N, C-alpha and C positions, 0 to 999 in steps of 0.2 A: 391580259394586258400587263400584269406584273411580271409574268415570265418573259414577255417580249422586252420590257425595260431591263430586266436582269441580263438577258442575252446581249442586248446593246451595250450595257455597262461592261460586261466581260470583253466584248469585242474592242471597245475603246481602250480598256486597260491593256489588252494584249498588244494593240497597235502602238500604244505609248511605250510599253516595255520593249518592244522590238526596235523602236526608234532610238531609245536610250542605248540599247545594246549595240546598235550598228553605228553609233556616232563615231566619226573619224577622230583618232587621237591627234593631239597637237604634234608639231614637228619635233618638239623636245621629248615627248613621250615616244615617238617613233624611233628616235635615236637610241633610247633604252633597249628597244627590241634588238638592236645590233651591238649592244654592250658598250655604248658611248654615253658619256655624261652630257647633260643638257647645255653646259657652259661652253661647248665648242661652237655654239651659235649665239650671237648676241640677241638681246630682247628685240622683239619687233618682227618676227617671222609672221607674215600674214597669209602665206600659202605655201604648200609644198606638194610634191608628187614623188612617189616611189614606184618603180616598176618591179614588182616582186620577182619576175622571171629573169630580168637582166641586172637588177640592182641600180639601174640608172635613176638618178634623183635630181630634183630641182628644189631649191628653197628660195622664196622671194621675201625680201625684207621691205618693210614700210619705208619708202623714200623719205618721209618726213621725220623718221625716227633718228636721223643723223644728228639732229640738234642744230645744225648749221644751214639747213635748207638745201643741203647737198644730196646727191643721189648716192653718195658713198658713206658708209658707216666706218668711222675711224676713231681709234682711241689708243691710249698707252696703258701698258700693264706694268706696275711696279717701276715706272720710270725707265725701264731698260728696253722694252720691246714696244713697237708701235704696230698695230694690226689694222688692216683695211679690208672691209668686206664690200663687194659690189652689191647692188640691189638684187641681182640674180646670181645664185651660187649653184653650180652643177658638178656632177661627178658620178661615181659608182660606189655603192655601199654594200658591204657584206659584214658578217660578224667580225668585229675587231679590225676592220679595214675600210678606209675611205681612200679611193684612188681616182685618178684622172680629174682631180679637183680643179675647178676654174672659178675665179671670183674671190679668192682669199689670198692676201699677201702680207708679208712681214717686212719691216724695215730693218736691214742689217747694215750697220754703219751709215752710208749715205744712199744706199740702193734699196729699192722695193723689189723683193723676190717673191714669186708665186709659191704658195704652199701647195704642193702637188699630191701629197699623200699624208695620211694620218693613220698610224697603226697602234693598236693597244697591245701592250705586253704586260699582263698582270695589272699592277697598280700604276703603270706609267703609260703615257701617250708619247709616241715618237712623231714629231712633225718633220717632214722632209721637204726641202726646196729643190731636190734633185741632186745637187752637188754636195749638200751637207744636210745633217739632221740634228735635232735637239730633243732630248727627253724631258718631260715634265710630269710631276706627280698628278694623278687623276684628281686628287683633292683640290687642285687649283681650278677645276672646271665643274664643280658641283653647282655653282651659281652662274647665271647668265650675265655677261657684262652689258652695259648700256652704251649705245652709240654716243660718242662725244666725250664721255667721261670714264668709260670702263667700269672699274670697281670703286673709283674714288668719287662717286657722285655726291656723297654726303659732304665731302670737303668743298666741292664746287658750290653746292647750295649754301654752305656757311659763308663762303666768300661773297656770294651774290647778296645774301641777307645783310652782311656787314657793311655793304655800301662800296661805292667806287673809290673813296679815299683810302680805305683799308687795302683794297686791291692794288692801288697805285703804290702804296708803301711796300707792299709785299713784292711787287715787280722791281722796284728800285733796289731793294735789298738783294735781289737775285743777280744783279749785274756786278 
């Protein structure tokens, strides 16, 4: 009887260990397999797929993560760039290359342009909109931005805690 319980215990432990070992990595961890930092995707990826044979991928963002009840994740970075992610992002991934991207755009002047390709060159990421490209240091993408506030979420929370009067004063000073 004791031997039977011991064998059952070993079987349960082996099943648990294999379940832990086969757990699917997060989308952010999967990016690392292709030499990309996690911050090229915002927080809130709820599902993803990668076809290892073709590199085709999809990433699905939580629609409620936008902060505004919108199905689009939008935020500004350092006040100079506005980024927009659809709830479904698709493309092809291979080491150091994201191509055929759909669902990610950047605002340049007054126009929204689709980011169609991201290439890693050493410690830089090159973002291409087809007709132009821009390089950014990889250290800018070590942290994932949050929909609605990007990397400035602490500032937004401080404004909300300070109350509406402080926010109105701040807006009047901006004009």
